[in-house]
Structure formats: C-alpha cells, structure tokens
C-alpha positions in Angstrom: 37.6 -19.1 17.1 38.7 -15.8 15.7 36.8 -12.7 16.6 34.8 -11.1 13.7 34.3 -7.5 13.2 31.4 -6.5 15.3 31.2 -2.9 14.7 27.7 -3.2 13.1 26.1 -6.6 13.6 23.0 -7.3 11.5 19.5 -6.0 12.9 19.8 -5.0 16.5 21.8 -6.5 19.3 21.3 -6.5 23.1 24.5 -6.9 25.0 24.0 -8.1 28.7 26.6 -6.8 31.1 27.2 -7.9 34.6 24.3 -10.4 35.2 24.5 -11.5 38.7 24.1 -15.1 39.4 24.6 -15.6 43.2 21.0 -16.4 43.6 20.5 -18.6 40.4 19.1 -18.2 37.1 17.0 -15.1 36.0 13.8 -15.4 34.2 14.3 -13.0 31.4 12.3 -12.4 28.1 12.0 -10.4 25.0 8.6 -9.6 23.7 6.4 -12.7 24.4 9.2 -15.1 24.9 10.8 -16.1 28.2 14.1 -17.9 28.8 16.4 -18.5 31.8 19.6 -16.5 32.0 22.8 -16.6 33.8 26.3 -15.0 33.4 27.1 -17.3 30.5 24.4 -15.6 28.4 25.9 -12.4 27.0 22.8 -11.1 24.9 20.3 -11.4 22.2 21.0 -10.9 18.5 19.1 -10.5 15.3 16.4 -8.4 16.8 14.0 -7.0 14.1 13.5 -3.3 13.8 10.7 -1.7 15.7 9.5 -1.6 19.3 10.4 -4.3 21.7 10.0 -5.3 25.3 12.9 -6.4 27.5 11.6 -8.0 30.8 13.0 -10.0 33.8 12.3 -11.1 37.2 14.8 -12.0 40.0 15.9 -15.5 40.5 13.6 -17.5 42.9 14.1 -21.0 44.4 10.5 -22.1 44.5 7.8 -22.2 41.9 5.4 -20.4 44.2 7.9 -17.5 44.6 8.4 -17.3 40.9 4.7 -16.8 40.2 4.4 -14.0 42.7 7.8 -12.2 41.9 7.7 -8.6 40.6 8.6 -8.4 36.9 10.5 -5.4 35.6 11.5 -4.3 32.2 11.3 -1.5 29.6 10.1 -0.7 26.0 12.8 0.2 23.4 13.0 1.1 19.7 15.3 -1.0 17.4 16.9 0.3 14.3 19.3 -1.5 11.9 22.7 -1.8 13.4 21.8 -0.7 16.9 23.6 -2.3 19.9 21.9 -1.8 23.2 23.9 -2.3 26.3 21.9 -3.5 29.2 23.8 -3.6 32.6 23.0 -4.6 36.1 22.9 -1.7 38.6 23.7 -2.9 42.0 22.6 0.1 43.9 19.1 0.3 42.4 19.2 -3.5 42.1 17.7 -3.5 38.5 18.7 -3.8 35.0 19.0 -0.5 33.0 19.9 0.6 29.5 23.4 2.3 29.3 23.4 5.1 26.9 26.6 6.3 25.1 26.3 9.8 26.6 28.0 11.8 29.5 28.7 9.7 32.6 27.5 6.4 31.1 29.9 6.8 28.0 33.0 5.1 29.7 30.9 2.2 30.9 29.2 1.8 27.5 32.6 1.8 25.5 34.0 -0.7 27.9 31.0 -3.0 27.4 30.9 -2.6 23.6 34.6 -3.5 23.5 33.6 -6.9 24.3 30.9 -7.3 21.7 33.0 -9.4 19.4 33.9 -12.1 21.9 30.4 -12.1 23.3 28.5 -12.4 20.1 28.8 -16.4 20.0 27.5 -16.6 23.4 24.3 -14.7 22.6 20.9 -16.2 21.8 18.9 -15.6 18.6 15.7 -13.6 18.6 13.2 -16.3 19.2 9.9 -14.8 18.9 7.8 -14.7 15.7 8.4 -11.3 14.4 5.5 -11.3 12.0 3.1 -12.0 14.8 4.8 -9.5 17.2 5.0 -6.6 14.8 2.1 -7.3 12.5 -0.6 -8.4 14.9 0.4 -7.6 18.8 1.9 -4.2 18.3 0.7 -3.1 14.9 -0.8 0.1 16.1 1.8 1.0 18.7 3.7 4.0 17.9 5.9 6.8 19.7 2.7 8.3 21.4 1.7 5.0 22.8 5.2 4.0 24.1 5.2 7.5 25.9 2.2 6.4 27.9 4.5 3.7 29.7 7.0 4.7 32.3 10.7 4.2 31.6 10.9 1.5 34.2 7.8 -0.7 33.9 6.9 -3.3 36.4 4.1 -5.5 37.9 3.0 -3.1 40.6 3.2 0.4 38.8 -0.1 2.2 39.0 -2.0 4.0 36.2 -2.7 7.8 36.3 -6.3 7.1 36.9 -5.5 5.0 39.9 -3.2 7.5 41.3 -5.5 10.4 40.8 -8.2 8.6 42.9 -5.7 7.9 45.6 -4.4 11.5 45.5 -8.0 12.9 46.0 -8.5 10.6 49.0 -5.3 11.7 50.5 -6.2 15.4 49.9 -9.5 15.0 51.5 -7.8 13.3 54.4 -5.5 16.3 54.8 -8.3 18.7 54.7 -10.4 16.6 57.4 -7.3 16.3 59.8 -5.7 19.7 59.8 -3.5 19.0 62.9 -2.5 15.5 61.9 -1.2 15.8 58.4 2.5 14.7 58.6 2.1 11.0 57.4 -0.7 12.1 54.8 1.4 14.9 53.5 4.4 12.5 53.1 2.1 9.9 51.4 1.0 12.6 48.9 4.5 13.9 48.3 5.7 10.2 47.8 2.9 9.6 45.4 4.0 12.6 43.1 7.4 10.9 42.8 6.1 7.4 41.7 6.2 6.4 38.0 2.8 6.0 36.4 1.0 4.5 33.3 -0.6 7.3 31.4 -3.4 5.3 29.9 -6.5 7.2 28.9 -8.9 7.6 31.9 -12.2 5.8 31.2 -15.2 6.9 33.3 -18.6 5.2 32.4 -20.5 7.4 34.8 -20.0 10.5 32.8 -23.2 11.9 31.1 -23.1 13.7 27.7 -23.0 17.4 28.2 -26.2 19.2 27.1 -28.6 16.3 27.6 -31.7 17.7 29.1 -34.3 14.7 29.1 -34.4 11.3 30.4 -34.7 9.7 27.1 -31.3 11.5 25.8 -29.5 10.6 29.1 -30.6 6.9 28.8 -29.8 6.7 25.1 -26.2 8.3 25.6 -25.7 6.0 28.7 -26.5 2.8 26.6 -24.6 4.0 23.5 -21.1 5.4 24.4 -20.1 6.3 20.9 -20.2 10.1 21.9 -17.8 9.2 24.9 -15.4 7.2 22.8 -15.0 10.1 20.2 -14.5 12.5 23.0 -11.5 10.7 24.6 -9.9 9.0 21.5 -8.9 11.4 18.7 -8.8 8.6 16.2 -9.2 4.7 16.0 -5.4 3.9 15.8 -4.8 5.6 19.1 -7.5 3.4 20.7 -6.0 0.2 19.0 -2.6 1.1 20.0 -3.5 1.5 23.5 -5.7 -1.7 23.6 -2.5 -3.7 22.3 0.0 -2.2 24.7 -2.2 -2.6 27.8 -2.7 -6.3 26.8 1.1 -6.8 26.5 1.8 -5.1 29.8 -0.9 -7.3 31.5 0.4 -10.5 30.0 4.0 -10.0 30.5 4.2 -8.1 33.7 1.0 -9.3 35.2 0.3 -5.6 35.8 -3.1 -5.2 37.4 -3.9 -1.6 36.1 -3.2 -2.7 32.6 -5.6 -5.6 32.9 -8.2 -3.0 34.3 -7.5 -0.9 31.3 -7.8 -3.7 28.7 -11.1 -4.7 30.1 -12.5 -1.2 30.3 -11.5 -0.6 26.6 -13.1 -3.9 25.7 -16.3 -2.8 27.5 -16.2 0.7 26.1 -16.2 -0.3 22.5 -19.0 -2.9 23.2 -21.2 -0.1 24.3 -20.7 1.8 21.1 -23.3 0.2 18.8 -23.6 3.2 16.4 -19.9 3.5 16.1 -19.5 -0.3 15.3 -22.5 -0.2 12.8 -20.9 2.9 10.9 -17.2 2.3 11.3 -16.7 -1.1 9.8 -13.0 -0.6 9.4 -12.5 0.2 13.0 -14.7 -2.8 13.9 -12.8 -5.3 11.7 -9.3 -3.8 12.9 -10.4 -4.3 16.5 -11.4 -7.9 16.0 -8.2 -8.7 14.3 -6.2 -7.4 17.3 -8.6 -9.2 19.7 -8.2 -12.5 17.8 -4.4 -12.2 18.0 -4.5 -11.4 21.6 -6.8 -14.4 22.4 -4.5 -16.6 20.6 -1.8 -15.4 23.2 -3.9 -15.3 26.3 -3.0 -18.1 28.6 -6.1 -20.2 29.5 -5.5 -19.7 33.2 -5.8 -15.9 32.8 -9.5 -16.2 31.7 -10.6 -19.5 33.3 -9.4 -19.1 36.8 -8.6 -22.8 37.8 -5.8 -21.8 39.9 -7.0 -18.6 41.6 -4.0 -16.7 39.9 -3.9 -13.0 41.1 -3.7 -11.8 37.6 -6.7 -13.7 36.3 -9.2 -11.6 34.4 -12.7 -10.7 35.9 -14.7 -13.2 34.2 -18.1 -11.6 34.8 -17.1 -8.2 33.5 -15.3 -10.0 30.6 -18.4 -11.9 29.6 -20.7 -8.9 30.0 -18.6 -7.2 27.2 -18.9 -10.3 25.1 -22.8 -10.3 25.6 -22.8 -6.7 24.4 -20.9 -7.7 21.0 -23.2 -10.7 20.6 -26.1 -8.4 20.8 -24.7 -6.0 18.2 -23.5 -8.6 15.7 -26.8 -10.7 16.2 -28.6 -8.0 14.3 -26.4 -8.3 11.3 -26.9 -10.8 8.5 -24.6 -13.7 9.1 -25.1 -14.9 5.6 -24.0 -11.5 3.8 -20.8 -13.2 2.4 -17.5 -11.8 1.8 -18.0 -10.0 -1.5 -20.1 -7.2 -3.0 -21.5 -4.2 -1.1 -21.6 -6.0 2.0 -17.9 -7.4 1.9 -16.6 -5.7 4.9 -19.6 -6.7 6.9 -19.0 -10.4 5.9 -15.4 -10.2 6.9 -16.4 -8.9 10.3 -18.8 -11.7 10.8 -16.2 -14.2 9.8 -13.8 -12.8 12.2 -16.4 -12.8 15.0 -17.1 -16.5 14.3 -13.3 -17.2 14.7 -13.4 -15.4 18.1 -16.4 -17.5 19.2 -14.5 -20.6 18.2 -11.4 -19.5 19.9 -13.4 -19.2 23.2 -14.5 -22.8 22.7 -11.2 -24.3 21.8 -8.8 -22.4 24.1 -10.9 -21.6 27.1 -13.9 -23.9 27.0 -16.3 -21.0 26.9 -19.5 -21.2 24.8 -20.3 -17.6 23.9 -23.3 -18.3 22.0 -25.0 -19.5 25.1 -24.8 -16.0 26.3 -26.9 -14.7 23.4 -30.4 -15.5 25.0 -30.5 -13.3 28.0 -33.7 -14.9 29.1 -31.8 -18.2 29.8 -29.4 -16.4 32.2 -30.3 -14.8 35.5 -28.0 -12.5 37.5 -26.3 -15.4 39.2 -25.4 -17.2 36.0 -22.0 -17.4 34.5 -20.8 -18.4 31.1 -21.5 -21.9 29.9 -18.4 -24.1 30.5 -17.8 -26.7 27.8 -15.9 -29.8 28.8 -13.3 -30.7 26.4 
C-alpha cells in the first residue's frame, strides 16, 4: 500500500516509538479505555480535541500481578493536527512524551518520519468522546490539569499527605537532635517527590470569629462557609471532583480516592449552599451520575477485597447527608414553572438512587430513617 501524506493527520495522533515486548503485552489505555499493546501497535489516531489521559502498566504474566501493578501515565492537551510522539525511555523505564525541542528534536524528527508507514498500524480512538468531554471532564481546565504531576501513577501522594509526613519527620528531627541523618535524608527525599496538588480539606477547622457554642456547632454542621473559603468558584470544585475520580479509577490512586470522598462529603455538609445554589447542585449531581455510571461495582461493593475499593461507611454517610437535605424538598414540584430547577434536581437525585440499586445493589432510601440504623448497621444490600 502506498504511503499517504501524513504531515497533518486529522484530529490528534499518538505515535508510539520503541515499545519493548520482551516481557509480553502491555496494558495501555487512553481516557477510560484499556487495550493490550505490543511492538506491532504504532499508535492511536483520531483523538478529539481537548484534554486526554494516556496510561499504561508493565506486562505481567499472572492476573494477580496485573491487579497489583503500578499504573503510570500523563495528561495532555490535543489540538487539530497534533502528532504526539510517546517513546520508551530504557533508563527511566517509563514511557515519555518526546517534544520537538532542543535535545529531543532529533529523536522526535526521526520518529515523525515513520508516521506515514505507521498510520495503518494504529487503532482508532475507541472511547465515547461525548461522554469523556461532555460528562467526565467537562469542568477540567488548565488550572485543574496543573494540579497533577507530569508523571502520574498509582502511588504518587497528595500535597496534604506529604505535608502530614513532612510535619512528622520535622518533629522527629527536633526530638532526636543527634540521630538525624536518616530522618534528614527522608525529609530531603520527600521534597523531590512528585505530588498531586489537590485542595487540602480539613473538617476540623472552625470558622474564625465564632464566639459561642451555638455558632461553633452550627458552622460545624453546615460547612458552606468553609466550602466558599477554599473554592473560589463552583467550576473549580467540579473540575477537581472530576479529575480526582478519573485518577482514582484509572490509576487506582489512593490519594485521589480520598480526595473524591472528601469532596463528596464536604458538599453533603453544605445544606445552605445546596438550598441557595441550585445550579451548583444540579451540575454536581450531573457529574456524579456520569461517574457512578462508570464506577466498577467492585470499587463500591468490596466483594473481592480490592485495595482500591471505596470506604463504604464514609461513602454512605455522605449519601445519608444528601438524603436528609433533599428529603425536605417537595418531590412533586415538577420540572416547570418557578420550581423548575428544583424539579430537575429531584429527578436527577432519583436517577442516582436508582443507579445505586441497579449497579451496586444498594438501597439508599433505606438509609433515610436514621432510627432504623444503629452505629453498626451498614447500607441495605439488595439481592439482584
């Protein structure tokens, strides 16, 4: 077959260069899709504009090793006509993007020269671009992407987690003035590690200026003031909520799971914000619906004791909070007139309740009557 002019392929193209195959096939992926890859696969074509996530894990011979393997990857932006060269770095033992600058220019040019002959050995973008762009990352922008380290993986920690560790190491150094070499080295190594710059969330913080027990209690139970103090706008919150979910699902990143759960809990404790900002509430439930449709059952209902499973107790506590808030609304308000937005929110919440039944066998409505659950009770499991 004659080569065609590949100077500007349509949409965006990923060109894979030097995929090692001595150990077997790689489990690669783009966005929420996964596929096996060897040296015969030369790339991915037809990638729509916008932000995307390339990820992979090393070949493993056993299913057990595969589920525990560290997954690596990186976020990148696509524009019409882009050709992104991703090459294996044998020294760092990872895939990296080769840029057409300085020392990498020669390698990039060499790889690009094979684009025409490689194009027919590429797979088409296989994810649903409408779901990815319009539902799963609809609020992710440059500021959100900058929270994520250039080389993302399963075990990278968050800034909040590193700050806690840094404080512990510093206290250790102060206590052991004559025995600090190991602690000092650990502290130095920590400063060199990549980290995820999620917004730190601390539920123990009290509102400044509270002077009596009633105010302290009220502001502890309703965190609207705290939400507004750490998130400058609702889209920042929604974008971070989306990217923490993706990093959790794709990489199995523990800190991303924790951040997603904390954000879910935080908004569930903002009753006045939910009641007054109907647009934020609706957009949040839209995002949550799309996420639950993608969440694997085993991540929520831990039948297999997976390391990346959600903390079901904390998750259902947040759901109870939402149930309590929406339980005070008129569920028969309809989707028109002055209460149109409230009606749309109720309809979206009903869909979320049904999703829990259909996808996870969880009956959220059984949580609504707190008197029927004691501290040892969990959510009602529906046998399907």
